[in-house]
Chimera marker file (.cmm) of the C-alpha trace (Angstrom):
<marker_set name="trace">
<marker id="1" x="15.691" y="3.264" z="4.964" r="1" g="1" b="0" radius="0.5"/>
<marker id="2" x="18.229" y="0.783" z="6.556" r="1" g="1" b="0" radius="0.5"/>
<marker id="3" x="16.012" y="-2.038" z="4.914" r="1" g="1" b="0" radius="0.5"/>
<marker id="4" x="16.387" y="-0.345" z="1.448" r="1" g="1" b="0" radius="0.5"/>
<marker id="5" x="20.165" y="0.254" z="1.869" r="1" g="1" b="0" radius="0.5"/>
<marker id="6" x="21.019" y="-2.913" z="3.570" r="1" g="1" b="0" radius="0.5"/>
<marker id="7" x="20.796" y="-4.860" z="0.077" r="1" g="1" b="0" radius="0.5"/>
<marker id="8" x="23.998" y="-6.172" z="-1.593" r="1" g="1" b="0" radius="0.5"/>
<marker id="9" x="24.458" y="-7.278" z="-5.431" r="1" g="1" b="0" radius="0.5"/>
<marker id="10" x="23.683" y="-10.722" z="-4.215" r="1" g="1" b="0" radius="0.5"/>
<marker id="11" x="20.305" y="-9.801" z="-3.291" r="1" g="1" b="0" radius="0.5"/>
<marker id="12" x="17.504" y="-10.116" z="-5.779" r="1" g="1" b="0" radius="0.5"/>
<marker id="13" x="17.052" y="-6.777" z="-7.491" r="1" g="1" b="0" radius="0.5"/>
<marker id="14" x="13.441" y="-6.790" z="-5.741" r="1" g="1" b="0" radius="0.5"/>
<marker id="15" x="15.092" y="-6.922" z="-2.398" r="1" g="1" b="0" radius="0.5"/>
<marker id="16" x="15.287" y="-3.162" z="-1.424" r="1" g="1" b="0" radius="0.5"/>
<marker id="17" x="11.703" y="-2.597" z="-2.499" r="1" g="1" b="0" radius="0.5"/>
<marker id="18" x="10.239" y="-5.273" z="-0.533" r="1" g="1" b="0" radius="0.5"/>
<marker id="19" x="12.364" y="-5.063" z="2.232" r="1" g="1" b="0" radius="0.5"/>
<marker id="20" x="11.633" y="-1.210" z="2.809" r="1" g="1" b="0" radius="0.5"/>
<marker id="21" x="7.819" y="-2.239" z="2.266" r="1" g="1" b="0" radius="0.5"/>
<marker id="22" x="7.912" y="-4.911" z="4.824" r="1" g="1" b="0" radius="0.5"/>
<marker id="23" x="10.042" y="-2.551" z="7.226" r="1" g="1" b="0" radius="0.5"/>
<marker id="24" x="7.198" y="0.390" z="7.039" r="1" g="1" b="0" radius="0.5"/>
<marker id="25" x="4.346" y="-2.382" z="7.498" r="1" g="1" b="0" radius="0.5"/>
<marker id="26" x="6.368" y="-3.417" z="10.719" r="1" g="1" b="0" radius="0.5"/>
<marker id="27" x="6.807" y="0.214" z="12.112" r="1" g="1" b="0" radius="0.5"/>
<marker id="28" x="3.425" y="1.187" z="11.376" r="1" g="1" b="0" radius="0.5"/>
<marker id="29" x="2.136" y="-1.886" z="13.462" r="1" g="1" b="0" radius="0.5"/>
<marker id="30" x="4.560" y="-1.048" z="16.227" r="1" g="1" b="0" radius="0.5"/>
<marker id="31" x="3.297" y="2.350" z="16.499" r="1" g="1" b="0" radius="0.5"/>
<marker id="32" x="-0.404" y="1.660" z="16.508" r="1" g="1" b="0" radius="0.5"/>
<marker id="33" x="-0.553" y="-1.656" z="18.486" r="1" g="1" b="0" radius="0.5"/>
<marker id="34" x="0.273" y="0.029" z="21.833" r="1" g="1" b="0" radius="0.5"/>
<marker id="35" x="-2.899" y="2.476" z="21.083" r="1" g="1" b="0" radius="0.5"/>
<marker id="36" x="-5.602" y="-0.543" z="20.375" r="1" g="1" b="0" radius="0.5"/>
<marker id="37" x="-4.736" y="-1.420" z="17.138" r="1" g="1" b="0" radius="0.5"/>
<marker id="38" x="-4.027" y="-4.921" z="15.838" r="1" g="1" b="0" radius="0.5"/>
<marker id="39" x="-2.274" y="-6.658" z="12.916" r="1" g="1" b="0" radius="0.5"/>
<marker id="40" x="-4.010" y="-8.747" z="10.449" r="1" g="1" b="0" radius="0.5"/>
<marker id="41" x="-2.737" y="-10.688" z="7.227" r="1" g="1" b="0" radius="0.5"/>
<marker id="42" x="-5.905" y="-12.452" z="6.041" r="1" g="1" b="0" radius="0.5"/>
<marker id="43" x="-5.443" y="-13.486" z="2.566" r="1" g="1" b="0" radius="0.5"/>
<marker id="44" x="-1.769" y="-12.401" z="2.728" r="1" g="1" b="0" radius="0.5"/>
<marker id="45" x="-3.171" y="-8.501" z="2.964" r="1" g="1" b="0" radius="0.5"/>
<marker id="46" x="-1.345" y="-7.116" z="5.857" r="1" g="1" b="0" radius="0.5"/>
<marker id="47" x="-3.426" y="-4.161" z="7.660" r="1" g="1" b="0" radius="0.5"/>
<marker id="48" x="-3.275" y="-2.704" z="10.870" r="1" g="1" b="0" radius="0.5"/>
<marker id="49" x="-7.006" y="-2.565" z="12.430" r="1" g="1" b="0" radius="0.5"/>
<marker id="50" x="-8.862" y="-0.699" z="14.804" r="1" g="1" b="0" radius="0.5"/>
<marker id="51" x="-12.110" y="-2.214" z="15.571" r="1" g="1" b="0" radius="0.5"/>
<marker id="52" x="-13.766" y="0.513" z="17.710" r="1" g="1" b="0" radius="0.5"/>
<marker id="53" x="-12.923" y="3.120" z="15.078" r="1" g="1" b="0" radius="0.5"/>
<marker id="54" x="-13.595" y="0.785" z="12.112" r="1" g="1" b="0" radius="0.5"/>
<marker id="55" x="-10.609" y="2.016" z="10.303" r="1" g="1" b="0" radius="0.5"/>
<marker id="56" x="-7.736" y="-0.202" z="8.627" r="1" g="1" b="0" radius="0.5"/>
<marker id="57" x="-4.448" y="0.962" z="7.098" r="1" g="1" b="0" radius="0.5"/>
<marker id="58" x="-2.545" y="-0.921" z="4.257" r="1" g="1" b="0" radius="0.5"/>
<marker id="59" x="0.937" y="0.074" z="3.423" r="1" g="1" b="0" radius="0.5"/>
<marker id="60" x="1.628" y="0.563" z="-0.264" r="1" g="1" b="0" radius="0.5"/>
<marker id="61" x="4.602" y="2.084" z="-2.508" r="1" g="1" b="0" radius="0.5"/>
<marker id="62" x="3.152" y="4.906" z="-4.379" r="1" g="1" b="0" radius="0.5"/>
<marker id="63" x="4.129" y="6.728" z="-7.649" r="1" g="1" b="0" radius="0.5"/>
<marker id="64" x="6.213" y="9.730" z="-7.782" r="1" g="1" b="0" radius="0.5"/>
<marker id="65" x="2.979" y="11.941" z="-7.392" r="1" g="1" b="0" radius="0.5"/>
<marker id="66" x="2.734" y="10.548" z="-3.776" r="1" g="1" b="0" radius="0.5"/>
<marker id="67" x="2.932" y="13.187" z="-1.140" r="1" g="1" b="0" radius="0.5"/>
<marker id="68" x="2.788" y="15.918" z="-3.771" r="1" g="1" b="0" radius="0.5"/>
<marker id="69" x="-0.369" y="18.129" z="-4.832" r="1" g="1" b="0" radius="0.5"/>
<marker id="70" x="-1.076" y="15.894" z="-8.004" r="1" g="1" b="0" radius="0.5"/>
<marker id="71" x="-3.101" y="12.931" z="-7.877" r="1" g="1" b="0" radius="0.5"/>
<marker id="72" x="-1.033" y="9.808" z="-6.933" r="1" g="1" b="0" radius="0.5"/>
<marker id="73" x="-1.470" y="6.017" z="-7.346" r="1" g="1" b="0" radius="0.5"/>
<marker id="74" x="0.000" y="2.630" z="-6.045" r="1" g="1" b="0" radius="0.5"/>
<marker id="75" x="3.153" y="1.632" z="-7.891" r="1" g="1" b="0" radius="0.5"/>
<marker id="76" x="2.419" y="-1.978" z="-8.454" r="1" g="1" b="0" radius="0.5"/>
<marker id="77" x="-1.188" y="-3.105" z="-9.459" r="1" g="1" b="0" radius="0.5"/>
<marker id="78" x="-3.377" y="-4.358" z="-6.495" r="1" g="1" b="0" radius="0.5"/>
<marker id="79" x="-5.625" y="-7.476" z="-6.658" r="1" g="1" b="0" radius="0.5"/>
<marker id="80" x="-8.998" y="-8.341" z="-5.119" r="1" g="1" b="0" radius="0.5"/>
<marker id="81" x="-8.457" y="-7.541" z="-1.383" r="1" g="1" b="0" radius="0.5"/>
<marker id="82" x="-7.708" y="-3.895" z="-2.266" r="1" g="1" b="0" radius="0.5"/>
<marker id="83" x="-10.706" y="-3.675" z="-4.688" r="1" g="1" b="0" radius="0.5"/>
<marker id="84" x="-12.799" y="-5.351" z="-2.213" r="1" g="1" b="0" radius="0.5"/>
<marker id="85" x="-11.583" y="-2.542" z="0.589" r="1" g="1" b="0" radius="0.5"/>
<marker id="86" x="-12.180" y="0.237" z="-1.794" r="1" g="1" b="0" radius="0.5"/>
<marker id="87" x="-15.957" y="-1.031" z="-2.535" r="1" g="1" b="0" radius="0.5"/>
<marker id="88" x="-16.351" y="-0.930" z="1.458" r="1" g="1" b="0" radius="0.5"/>
<marker id="89" x="-15.166" y="2.780" z="1.272" r="1" g="1" b="0" radius="0.5"/>
<marker id="90" x="-17.407" y="3.685" z="-1.611" r="1" g="1" b="0" radius="0.5"/>
<marker id="91" x="-20.135" y="2.214" z="0.172" r="1" g="1" b="0" radius="0.5"/>
<marker id="92" x="-19.628" y="3.387" z="3.683" r="1" g="1" b="0" radius="0.5"/>
<marker id="93" x="-19.609" y="7.018" z="2.266" r="1" g="1" b="0" radius="0.5"/>
<marker id="94" x="-22.883" y="6.609" z="0.162" r="1" g="1" b="0" radius="0.5"/>
<marker id="95" x="-20.901" y="8.005" z="-2.975" r="1" g="1" b="0" radius="0.5"/>
<marker id="96" x="-22.567" y="5.013" z="-4.946" r="1" g="1" b="0" radius="0.5"/>
<marker id="97" x="-25.794" y="3.699" z="-4.720" r="1" g="1" b="0" radius="0.5"/>
<marker id="98" x="-26.589" y="-0.044" z="-5.587" r="1" g="1" b="0" radius="0.5"/>
<marker id="99" x="-22.682" y="-1.589" z="-4.701" r="1" g="1" b="0" radius="0.5"/>
<marker id="100" x="-23.408" y="-4.987" z="-3.297" r="1" g="1" b="0" radius="0.5"/>
<marker id="101" x="-22.266" y="-6.032" z="0.160" r="1" g="1" b="0" radius="0.5"/>
<marker id="102" x="-19.516" y="-8.220" z="0.290" r="1" g="1" b="0" radius="0.5"/>
<marker id="103" x="-20.693" y="-12.009" z="0.889" r="1" g="1" b="0" radius="0.5"/>
<marker id="104" x="-21.014" y="-12.719" z="4.644" r="1" g="1" b="0" radius="0.5"/>
<marker id="105" x="-20.547" y="-9.290" z="6.045" r="1" g="1" b="0" radius="0.5"/>
<marker id="106" x="-23.056" y="-6.716" z="7.493" r="1" g="1" b="0" radius="0.5"/>
<marker id="107" x="-22.525" y="-2.618" z="7.712" r="1" g="1" b="0" radius="0.5"/>
<marker id="108" x="-21.700" y="-3.181" z="11.487" r="1" g="1" b="0" radius="0.5"/>
<marker id="109" x="-18.151" y="-5.206" z="10.637" r="1" g="1" b="0" radius="0.5"/>
<marker id="110" x="-16.983" y="-3.131" z="7.897" r="1" g="1" b="0" radius="0.5"/>
<marker id="111" x="-14.062" y="-0.915" z="8.313" r="1" g="1" b="0" radius="0.5"/>
<marker id="112" x="-12.877" y="1.980" z="5.851" r="1" g="1" b="0" radius="0.5"/>
<marker id="113" x="-9.396" y="1.094" z="4.648" r="1" g="1" b="0" radius="0.5"/>
<marker id="114" x="-6.797" y="3.812" z="4.372" r="1" g="1" b="0" radius="0.5"/>
<marker id="115" x="-3.561" y="3.701" z="2.670" r="1" g="1" b="0" radius="0.5"/>
<marker id="116" x="-0.240" y="4.701" z="3.922" r="1" g="1" b="0" radius="0.5"/>
<marker id="117" x="1.317" y="5.341" z="0.672" r="1" g="1" b="0" radius="0.5"/>
<marker id="118" x="5.026" y="5.940" z="0.351" r="1" g="1" b="0" radius="0.5"/>
<marker id="119" x="7.464" y="7.076" z="-2.396" r="1" g="1" b="0" radius="0.5"/>
<marker id="120" x="11.390" y="7.164" z="-2.080" r="1" g="1" b="0" radius="0.5"/>
<marker id="121" x="12.768" y="9.689" z="-4.474" r="1" g="1" b="0" radius="0.5"/>
<marker id="122" x="16.292" y="10.296" z="-5.213" r="1" g="1" b="0" radius="0.5"/>
<marker id="123" x="16.817" y="12.901" z="-2.299" r="1" g="1" b="0" radius="0.5"/>
<marker id="124" x="13.634" y="12.385" z="0.026" r="1" g="1" b="0" radius="0.5"/>
<marker id="125" x="10.752" y="10.095" z="1.192" r="1" g="1" b="0" radius="0.5"/>
<marker id="126" x="7.404" y="11.158" z="0.561" r="1" g="1" b="0" radius="0.5"/>
<marker id="127" x="4.305" y="9.746" z="2.237" r="1" g="1" b="0" radius="0.5"/>
<marker id="128" x="0.687" y="10.318" z="2.780" r="1" g="1" b="0" radius="0.5"/>
<marker id="129" x="-2.334" y="8.593" z="4.638" r="1" g="1" b="0" radius="0.5"/>
<marker id="130" x="-5.243" y="8.448" z="1.987" r="1" g="1" b="0" radius="0.5"/>
<marker id="131" x="-8.608" y="7.037" z="1.589" r="1" g="1" b="0" radius="0.5"/>
<marker id="132" x="-9.023" y="5.260" z="-1.660" r="1" g="1" b="0" radius="0.5"/>
<marker id="133" x="-12.385" y="5.761" z="-3.759" r="1" g="1" b="0" radius="0.5"/>
<marker id="134" x="-11.670" y="4.048" z="-7.201" r="1" g="1" b="0" radius="0.5"/>
<marker id="135" x="-9.564" y="1.463" z="-8.526" r="1" g="1" b="0" radius="0.5"/>
<marker id="136" x="-9.156" y="0.610" z="-12.524" r="1" g="1" b="0" radius="0.5"/>
<marker id="137" x="-7.050" y="-2.094" z="-13.562" r="1" g="1" b="0" radius="0.5"/>
<marker id="138" x="-5.439" y="-2.439" z="-10.260" r="1" g="1" b="0" radius="0.5"/>
<marker id="139" x="-4.524" y="0.981" z="-9.878" r="1" g="1" b="0" radius="0.5"/>
<marker id="140" x="-6.024" y="3.334" z="-7.376" r="1" g="1" b="0" radius="0.5"/>
<marker id="141" x="-7.617" y="6.565" z="-9.455" r="1" g="1" b="0" radius="0.5"/>
<marker id="142" x="-9.280" y="8.789" z="-6.995" r="1" g="1" b="0" radius="0.5"/>
<marker id="143" x="-8.989" y="9.593" z="-3.439" r="1" g="1" b="0" radius="0.5"/>
<marker id="144" x="-11.714" y="10.979" z="-0.818" r="1" g="1" b="0" radius="0.5"/>
<marker id="145" x="-9.279" y="12.509" z="1.314" r="1" g="1" b="0" radius="0.5"/>
<marker id="146" x="-5.547" y="12.671" z="1.654" r="1" g="1" b="0" radius="0.5"/>
<marker id="147" x="-3.423" y="13.686" z="4.489" r="1" g="1" b="0" radius="0.5"/>
<marker id="148" x="0.003" y="14.740" z="3.236" r="1" g="1" b="0" radius="0.5"/>
<marker id="149" x="2.920" y="14.574" z="5.460" r="1" g="1" b="0" radius="0.5"/>
<marker id="150" x="6.394" y="16.485" z="5.353" r="1" g="1" b="0" radius="0.5"/>
<marker id="151" x="8.877" y="14.876" z="3.029" r="1" g="1" b="0" radius="0.5"/>
<marker id="152" x="11.833" y="13.074" z="4.973" r="1" g="1" b="0" radius="0.5"/>
<marker id="153" x="15.257" y="14.246" z="3.383" r="1" g="1" b="0" radius="0.5"/>
<marker id="154" x="17.707" y="11.734" z="2.659" r="1" g="1" b="0" radius="0.5"/>
<marker id="155" x="20.696" y="13.976" z="2.983" r="1" g="1" b="0" radius="0.5"/>
<marker id="156" x="23.997" y="11.739" z="2.468" r="1" g="1" b="0" radius="0.5"/>
<marker id="157" x="22.145" y="8.363" z="2.254" r="1" g="1" b="0" radius="0.5"/>
<marker id="158" x="22.809" y="6.229" z="-0.626" r="1" g="1" b="0" radius="0.5"/>
<marker id="159" x="19.837" y="4.653" z="-1.981" r="1" g="1" b="0" radius="0.5"/>
<marker id="160" x="19.655" y="1.300" z="-3.841" r="1" g="1" b="0" radius="0.5"/>
<marker id="161" x="16.505" y="1.622" z="-5.856" r="1" g="1" b="0" radius="0.5"/>
<marker id="162" x="16.664" y="-1.955" z="-7.386" r="1" g="1" b="0" radius="0.5"/>
<marker id="163" x="13.643" y="-2.997" z="-9.528" r="1" g="1" b="0" radius="0.5"/>
<marker id="164" x="10.892" y="-3.209" z="-7.369" r="1" g="1" b="0" radius="0.5"/>
<marker id="165" x="8.615" y="-4.593" z="-10.135" r="1" g="1" b="0" radius="0.5"/>
<marker id="166" x="10.718" y="-7.646" z="-10.415" r="1" g="1" b="0" radius="0.5"/>
<marker id="167" x="12.577" y="-9.038" z="-13.493" r="1" g="1" b="0" radius="0.5"/>
<marker id="168" x="11.025" y="-9.708" z="-16.510" r="1" g="1" b="0" radius="0.5"/>
<marker id="169" x="11.378" y="-13.554" z="-18.070" r="1" g="1" b="0" radius="0.5"/>
<marker id="170" x="10.967" y="-14.633" z="-21.619" r="1" g="1" b="0" radius="0.5"/>
<marker id="171" x="9.909" y="-18.393" z="-20.868" r="1" g="1" b="0" radius="0.5"/>
<marker id="172" x="9.791" y="-21.021" z="-23.733" r="1" g="1" b="0" radius="0.5"/>
<marker id="173" x="7.507" y="-23.802" z="-23.293" r="1" g="1" b="0" radius="0.5"/>
<marker id="174" x="7.679" y="-26.857" z="-25.519" r="1" g="1" b="0" radius="0.5"/>
<marker id="175" x="5.471" y="-29.892" z="-25.302" r="1" g="1" b="0" radius="0.5"/>
<marker id="176" x="7.326" y="-32.942" z="-24.885" r="1" g="1" b="0" radius="0.5"/>
<marker id="177" x="6.615" y="-36.520" z="-26.330" r="1" g="1" b="0" radius="0.5"/>
<link id1="1" id2="2" r="1" g="1" b="0" radius="0.2"/>
<link id1="2" id2="3" r="1" g="1" b="0" radius="0.2"/>
<link id1="3" id2="4" r="1" g="1" b="0" radius="0.2"/>
<link id1="4" id2="5" r="1" g="1" b="0" radius="0.2"/>
<link id1="5" id2="6" r="1" g="1" b="0" radius="0.2"/>
<link id1="6" id2="7" r="1" g="1" b="0" radius="0.2"/>
<link id1="7" id2="8" r="1" g="1" b="0" radius="0.2"/>
<link id1="8" id2="9" r="1" g="1" b="0" radius="0.2"/>
<link id1="9" id2="10" r="1" g="1" b="0" radius="0.2"/>
<link id1="10" id2="11" r="1" g="1" b="0" radius="0.2"/>
<link id1="11" id2="12" r="1" g="1" b="0" radius="0.2"/>
<link id1="12" id2="13" r="1" g="1" b="0" radius="0.2"/>
<link id1="13" id2="14" r="1" g="1" b="0" radius="0.2"/>
<link id1="14" id2="15" r="1" g="1" b="0" radius="0.2"/>
<link id1="15" id2="16" r="1" g="1" b="0" radius="0.2"/>
<link id1="16" id2="17" r="1" g="1" b="0" radius="0.2"/>
<link id1="17" id2="18" r="1" g="1" b="0" radius="0.2"/>
<link id1="18" id2="19" r="1" g="1" b="0" radius="0.2"/>
<link id1="19" id2="20" r="1" g="1" b="0" radius="0.2"/>
<link id1="20" id2="21" r="1" g="1" b="0" radius="0.2"/>
<link id1="21" id2="22" r="1" g="1" b="0" radius="0.2"/>
<link id1="22" id2="23" r="1" g="1" b="0" radius="0.2"/>
<link id1="23" id2="24" r="1" g="1" b="0" radius="0.2"/>
<link id1="24" id2="25" r="1" g="1" b="0" radius="0.2"/>
<link id1="25" id2="26" r="1" g="1" b="0" radius="0.2"/>
<link id1="26" id2="27" r="1" g="1" b="0" radius="0.2"/>
<link id1="27" id2="28" r="1" g="1" b="0" radius="0.2"/>
<link id1="28" id2="29" r="1" g="1" b="0" radius="0.2"/>
<link id1="29" id2="30" r="1" g="1" b="0" radius="0.2"/>
<link id1="30" id2="31" r="1" g="1" b="0" radius="0.2"/>
<link id1="31" id2="32" r="1" g="1" b="0" radius="0.2"/>
<link id1="32" id2="33" r="1" g="1" b="0" radius="0.2"/>
<link id1="33" id2="34" r="1" g="1" b="0" radius="0.2"/>
<link id1="34" id2="35" r="1" g="1" b="0" radius="0.2"/>
<link id1="35" id2="36" r="1" g="1" b="0" radius="0.2"/>
<link id1="36" id2="37" r="1" g="1" b="0" radius="0.2"/>
<link id1="37" id2="38" r="1" g="1" b="0" radius="0.2"/>
<link id1="38" id2="39" r="1" g="1" b="0" radius="0.2"/>
<link id1="39" id2="40" r="1" g="1" b="0" radius="0.2"/>
<link id1="40" id2="41" r="1" g="1" b="0" radius="0.2"/>
<link id1="41" id2="42" r="1" g="1" b="0" radius="0.2"/>
<link id1="42" id2="43" r="1" g="1" b="0" radius="0.2"/>
<link id1="43" id2="44" r="1" g="1" b="0" radius="0.2"/>
<link id1="44" id2="45" r="1" g="1" b="0" radius="0.2"/>
<link id1="45" id2="46" r="1" g="1" b="0" radius="0.2"/>
<link id1="46" id2="47" r="1" g="1" b="0" radius="0.2"/>
<link id1="47" id2="48" r="1" g="1" b="0" radius="0.2"/>
<link id1="48" id2="49" r="1" g="1" b="0" radius="0.2"/>
<link id1="49" id2="50" r="1" g="1" b="0" radius="0.2"/>
<link id1="50" id2="51" r="1" g="1" b="0" radius="0.2"/>
<link id1="51" id2="52" r="1" g="1" b="0" radius="0.2"/>
<link id1="52" id2="53" r="1" g="1" b="0" radius="0.2"/>
<link id1="53" id2="54" r="1" g="1" b="0" radius="0.2"/>
<link id1="54" id2="55" r="1" g="1" b="0" radius="0.2"/>
<link id1="55" id2="56" r="1" g="1" b="0" radius="0.2"/>
<link id1="56" id2="57" r="1" g="1" b="0" radius="0.2"/>
<link id1="57" id2="58" r="1" g="1" b="0" radius="0.2"/>
<link id1="58" id2="59" r="1" g="1" b="0" radius="0.2"/>
<link id1="59" id2="60" r="1" g="1" b="0" radius="0.2"/>
<link id1="60" id2="61" r="1" g="1" b="0" radius="0.2"/>
<link id1="61" id2="62" r="1" g="1" b="0" radius="0.2"/>
<link id1="62" id2="63" r="1" g="1" b="0" radius="0.2"/>
<link id1="63" id2="64" r="1" g="1" b="0" radius="0.2"/>
<link id1="64" id2="65" r="1" g="1" b="0" radius="0.2"/>
<link id1="65" id2="66" r="1" g="1" b="0" radius="0.2"/>
<link id1="66" id2="67" r="1" g="1" b="0" radius="0.2"/>
<link id1="67" id2="68" r="1" g="1" b="0" radius="0.2"/>
<link id1="68" id2="69" r="1" g="1" b="0" radius="0.2"/>
<link id1="69" id2="70" r="1" g="1" b="0" radius="0.2"/>
<link id1="70" id2="71" r="1" g="1" b="0" radius="0.2"/>
<link id1="71" id2="72" r="1" g="1" b="0" radius="0.2"/>
<link id1="72" id2="73" r="1" g="1" b="0" radius="0.2"/>
<link id1="73" id2="74" r="1" g="1" b="0" radius="0.2"/>
<link id1="74" id2="75" r="1" g="1" b="0" radius="0.2"/>
<link id1="75" id2="76" r="1" g="1" b="0" radius="0.2"/>
<link id1="76" id2="77" r="1" g="1" b="0" radius="0.2"/>
<link id1="77" id2="78" r="1" g="1" b="0" radius="0.2"/>
<link id1="78" id2="79" r="1" g="1" b="0" radius="0.2"/>
<link id1="79" id2="80" r="1" g="1" b="0" radius="0.2"/>
<link id1="80" id2="81" r="1" g="1" b="0" radius="0.2"/>
<link id1="81" id2="82" r="1" g="1" b="0" radius="0.2"/>
<link id1="82" id2="83" r="1" g="1" b="0" radius="0.2"/>
<link id1="83" id2="84" r="1" g="1" b="0" radius="0.2"/>
<link id1="84" id2="85" r="1" g="1" b="0" radius="0.2"/>
<link id1="85" id2="86" r="1" g="1" b="0" radius="0.2"/>
<link id1="86" id2="87" r="1" g="1" b="0" radius="0.2"/>
<link id1="87" id2="88" r="1" g="1" b="0" radius="0.2"/>
<link id1="88" id2="89" r="1" g="1" b="0" radius="0.2"/>
<link id1="89" id2="90" r="1" g="1" b="0" radius="0.2"/>
<link id1="90" id2="91" r="1" g="1" b="0" radius="0.2"/>
<link id1="91" id2="92" r="1" g="1" b="0" radius="0.2"/>
<link id1="92" id2="93" r="1" g="1" b="0" radius="0.2"/>
<link id1="93" id2="94" r="1" g="1" b="0" radius="0.2"/>
<link id1="94" id2="95" r="1" g="1" b="0" radius="0.2"/>
<link id1="95" id2="96" r="1" g="1" b="0" radius="0.2"/>
<link id1="96" id2="97" r="1" g="1" b="0" radius="0.2"/>
<link id1="97" id2="98" r="1" g="1" b="0" radius="0.2"/>
<link id1="98" id2="99" r="1" g="1" b="0" radius="0.2"/>
<link id1="99" id2="100" r="1" g="1" b="0" radius="0.2"/>
<link id1="100" id2="101" r="1" g="1" b="0" radius="0.2"/>
<link id1="101" id2="102" r="1" g="1" b="0" radius="0.2"/>
<link id1="102" id2="103" r="1" g="1" b="0" radius="0.2"/>
<link id1="103" id2="104" r="1" g="1" b="0" radius="0.2"/>
<link id1="104" id2="105" r="1" g="1" b="0" radius="0.2"/>
<link id1="105" id2="106" r="1" g="1" b="0" radius="0.2"/>
<link id1="106" id2="107" r="1" g="1" b="0" radius="0.2"/>
<link id1="107" id2="108" r="1" g="1" b="0" radius="0.2"/>
<link id1="108" id2="109" r="1" g="1" b="0" radius="0.2"/>
<link id1="109" id2="110" r="1" g="1" b="0" radius="0.2"/>
<link id1="110" id2="111" r="1" g="1" b="0" radius="0.2"/>
<link id1="111" id2="112" r="1" g="1" b="0" radius="0.2"/>
<link id1="112" id2="113" r="1" g="1" b="0" radius="0.2"/>
<link id1="113" id2="114" r="1" g="1" b="0" radius="0.2"/>
<link id1="114" id2="115" r="1" g="1" b="0" radius="0.2"/>
<link id1="115" id2="116" r="1" g="1" b="0" radius="0.2"/>
<link id1="116" id2="117" r="1" g="1" b="0" radius="0.2"/>
<link id1="117" id2="118" r="1" g="1" b="0" radius="0.2"/>
<link id1="118" id2="119" r="1" g="1" b="0" radius="0.2"/>
<link id1="119" id2="120" r="1" g="1" b="0" radius="0.2"/>
<link id1="120" id2="121" r="1" g="1" b="0" radius="0.2"/>
<link id1="121" id2="122" r="1" g="1" b="0" radius="0.2"/>
<link id1="122" id2="123" r="1" g="1" b="0" radius="0.2"/>
<link id1="123" id2="124" r="1" g="1" b="0" radius="0.2"/>
<link id1="124" id2="125" r="1" g="1" b="0" radius="0.2"/>
<link id1="125" id2="126" r="1" g="1" b="0" radius="0.2"/>
<link id1="126" id2="127" r="1" g="1" b="0" radius="0.2"/>
<link id1="127" id2="128" r="1" g="1" b="0" radius="0.2"/>
<link id1="128" id2="129" r="1" g="1" b="0" radius="0.2"/>
<link id1="129" id2="130" r="1" g="1" b="0" radius="0.2"/>
<link id1="130" id2="131" r="1" g="1" b="0" radius="0.2"/>
<link id1="131" id2="132" r="1" g="1" b="0" radius="0.2"/>
<link id1="132" id2="133" r="1" g="1" b="0" radius="0.2"/>
<link id1="133" id2="134" r="1" g="1" b="0" radius="0.2"/>
<link id1="134" id2="135" r="1" g="1" b="0" radius="0.2"/>
<link id1="135" id2="136" r="1" g="1" b="0" radius="0.2"/>
<link id1="136" id2="137" r="1" g="1" b="0" radius="0.2"/>
<link id1="137" id2="138" r="1" g="1" b="0" radius="0.2"/>
<link id1="138" id2="139" r="1" g="1" b="0" radius="0.2"/>
<link id1="139" id2="140" r="1" g="1" b="0" radius="0.2"/>
<link id1="140" id2="141" r="1" g="1" b="0" radius="0.2"/>
<link id1="141" id2="142" r="1" g="1" b="0" radius="0.2"/>
<link id1="142" id2="143" r="1" g="1" b="0" radius="0.2"/>
<link id1="143" id2="144" r="1" g="1" b="0" radius="0.2"/>
<link id1="144" id2="145" r="1" g="1" b="0" radius="0.2"/>
<link id1="145" id2="146" r="1" g="1" b="0" radius="0.2"/>
<link id1="146" id2="147" r="1" g="1" b="0" radius="0.2"/>
<link id1="147" id2="148" r="1" g="1" b="0" radius="0.2"/>
<link id1="148" id2="149" r="1" g="1" b="0" radius="0.2"/>
<link id1="149" id2="150" r="1" g="1" b="0" radius="0.2"/>
<link id1="150" id2="151" r="1" g="1" b="0" radius="0.2"/>
<link id1="151" id2="152" r="1" g="1" b="0" radius="0.2"/>
<link id1="152" id2="153" r="1" g="1" b="0" radius="0.2"/>
<link id1="153" id2="154" r="1" g="1" b="0" radius="0.2"/>
<link id1="154" id2="155" r="1" g="1" b="0" radius="0.2"/>
<link id1="155" id2="156" r="1" g="1" b="0" radius="0.2"/>
<link id1="156" id2="157" r="1" g="1" b="0" radius="0.2"/>
<link id1="157" id2="158" r="1" g="1" b="0" radius="0.2"/>
<link id1="158" id2="159" r="1" g="1" b="0" radius="0.2"/>
<link id1="159" id2="160" r="1" g="1" b="0" radius="0.2"/>
<link id1="160" id2="161" r="1" g="1" b="0" radius="0.2"/>
<link id1="161" id2="162" r="1" g="1" b="0" radius="0.2"/>
<link id1="162" id2="163" r="1" g="1" b="0" radius="0.2"/>
<link id1="163" id2="164" r="1" g="1" b="0" radius="0.2"/>
<link id1="164" id2="165" r="1" g="1" b="0" radius="0.2"/>
<link id1="165" id2="166" r="1" g="1" b="0" radius="0.2"/>
<link id1="166" id2="167" r="1" g="1" b="0" radius="0.2"/>
<link id1="167" id2="168" r="1" g="1" b="0" radius="0.2"/>
<link id1="168" id2="169" r="1" g="1" b="0" radius="0.2"/>
<link id1="169" id2="170" r="1" g="1" b="0" radius="0.2"/>
<link id1="170" id2="171" r="1" g="1" b="0" radius="0.2"/>
<link id1="171" id2="172" r="1" g="1" b="0" radius="0.2"/>
<link id1="172" id2="173" r="1" g="1" b="0" radius="0.2"/>
<link id1="173" id2="174" r="1" g="1" b="0" radius="0.2"/>
<link id1="174" id2="175" r="1" g="1" b="0" radius="0.2"/>
<link id1="175" id2="176" r="1" g="1" b="0" radius="0.2"/>
<link id1="176" id2="177" r="1" g="1" b="0" radius="0.2"/>
</marker_set>
């Protein structure tokens, strides 16, 4: 939580959320690397990977349903790397026939991707390790399995929530000449 609380009024509004995400990725890697995992950042998609177990873990911020009995989603829309990883999850679990393989990959090299999803609420941090199965419009809509961890209370810690989605700009473009 130190990363989220270390910002000042001079930091960008997105800093608290980005700093928290970055420190969560680092902490996951710090815990997993001594256990045979290794970090990757292919296509700027940070993962913690265990080749022998054929598992990778990504870290994402979740919505307010994260860590509860309701169905959560990622807070910000995700792109092609997450979508491709979810397609691999679908294929590996044989839920959908006819899903094409990713170019240049065979069944032996594929890893199921789990997501360490976390949500910082006013008085606690909730998190879960979950296996995504469907993504629509950049948002994860269903999960095959969810491991929900006990919430961490934020007793007495003042949180700067910032604006994790970033500022909105109106840009005027005019042709010169």
